[in-house]
N, C-alpha and C positions, 0 to 999 in steps of 0.2 A: 452617156448619163450615168449618174452614180450617186454618192453621197459625200457629204463633207466628212471630215474626221473630227471627232471630239478633241477639243484642246487647241484647234486651228484658231488664229485670230478672228474674233468676232463671232465664232460658231457657237450656237446655243443648242442645248438639248432640251426639247420641250418634254413635258412630262409623259407624254405618250411614246417617247423614244425618237421621234422625228428630229431631225438636225436642220437647222436654218442658220443663214449668217446675215448678221447686221454690219453694215459698213458705211463709213464716212466717204462720200464720193470725193470730197476734197483731197483725200490722202493721195489721189492720182490713180494712174492706169495700173492694171493688174497684170502680173506675169501669167502666160497661157495655162499654167497648171492650176491657177487660183480663180480662173473665170467661172462663173455660175452657168448652169444649163438655163436658167431663167432668173431673170432680175426684175423686181417690182420697185420702181423708183419714185420717191415721194418729193417732189421738187416744185417750185412755183413756175418754172420754165420747163419746156419739154427736154427730157433726157432719156437717152438710150445709149446702151453700149453693145458691143459685139455679142452676137447670139440673140436669143428670143428675149424679149422684154416687154413691159408694159409700164406706162407712166401715168400717175395720178397727180392732178394739180393740187398741190398741198403747200401753201405759203408757210415760210419759216416762223415758228412759235405760233403758229395757228392751227386750224382744223382743215380737213380736206373740203375743197369747194363743193364737191358732190359726195356727201357722206355715204350714200347708199352705194354708189360706184366703188367707193374705196372699200366697204365691206365685201361686196362682191369680188373684187380683186384680191383682197387678203384671203377670202375663203378659197379663191383658185390657187393662191400661192400656198396655202397651207395643203390643200390636196396634193399639188405637184411635188411637195416636199417628200411625200411618201416614196418617190421614185426618182427625184431629180435633185441637183444641187441648186437650192433656191437661195437668193440672197435679197435682203430689204435694204434700200439705201436711201439716205438723204444727205444733204451737204455735210452736216457734222456727225452724222450716225447716232444722235443722241435723242433729240426730242420727238420728231416724227417716226424715226426708226424704232425708238423705244415704244412709242404708243402703238406702232403696228405690230411689234413683237408681243405686246401685252394682249393684243386681240388674238393673236395666234395661240398664245398660251391658254386664253379662254377656250378657243377651239379644242385644245388639247386636254382640258379638263380643269384648269385652274379657275376657282370661283371668282366672279367678277370683282368682289371686294378685295381679293388678294392679288390682282393681276399686277398692279403697279409695283408692290413690294417684290412680287416674284421676278419682275423684269430687272428691278434694281439689284437684287441679290444674284441673278443668273446671268445678266447681260452686262449691264453697267450702272454703277452706283448713281450717277447723276442722271439717268434716263428719265425721259417723259418730264420736260422742263416747265410747262405752264399748268395752271389750275384747269384750264378748259381741255387740255390734252389728258390730264388725270380723269377728269369726268367723262370724256369720250372713251378711254380705255375701260372705264368701270361700266358705263351706261349703254354703250353701243348695242343696238339690236343685231345680233349675229345672224339672224335667219331672215334676211330680206327677200 
């Protein structure tokens, strides 16, 4: 267990200093030195990788099927990021992953109204692809 290094591909430094990684799963397998300690995967079909992980049913371009379950999983990932290498991933690493990172940024202190912009500046310019993903990142109740 450890931490990511700032500057690694997909690694984002949250405002409170925690490091998390966003990843496009379609990019393929990772080398052992880049594997996370914990992965949270946001896909329409079950997904797991080596090591500890959790899957959330979240169709492409949509919202999680069970929003309260997704918020609980994101809170868990945020807490784990203090002591573990945590990655958030979806097929393209953009819409669902960006939405999830926006929620992690809110846990780290970014105001809800700034979360989408923060992700686009600090993770990927085109992150959070749909209006409903933007609304979810902004309006999600973080303390369920």
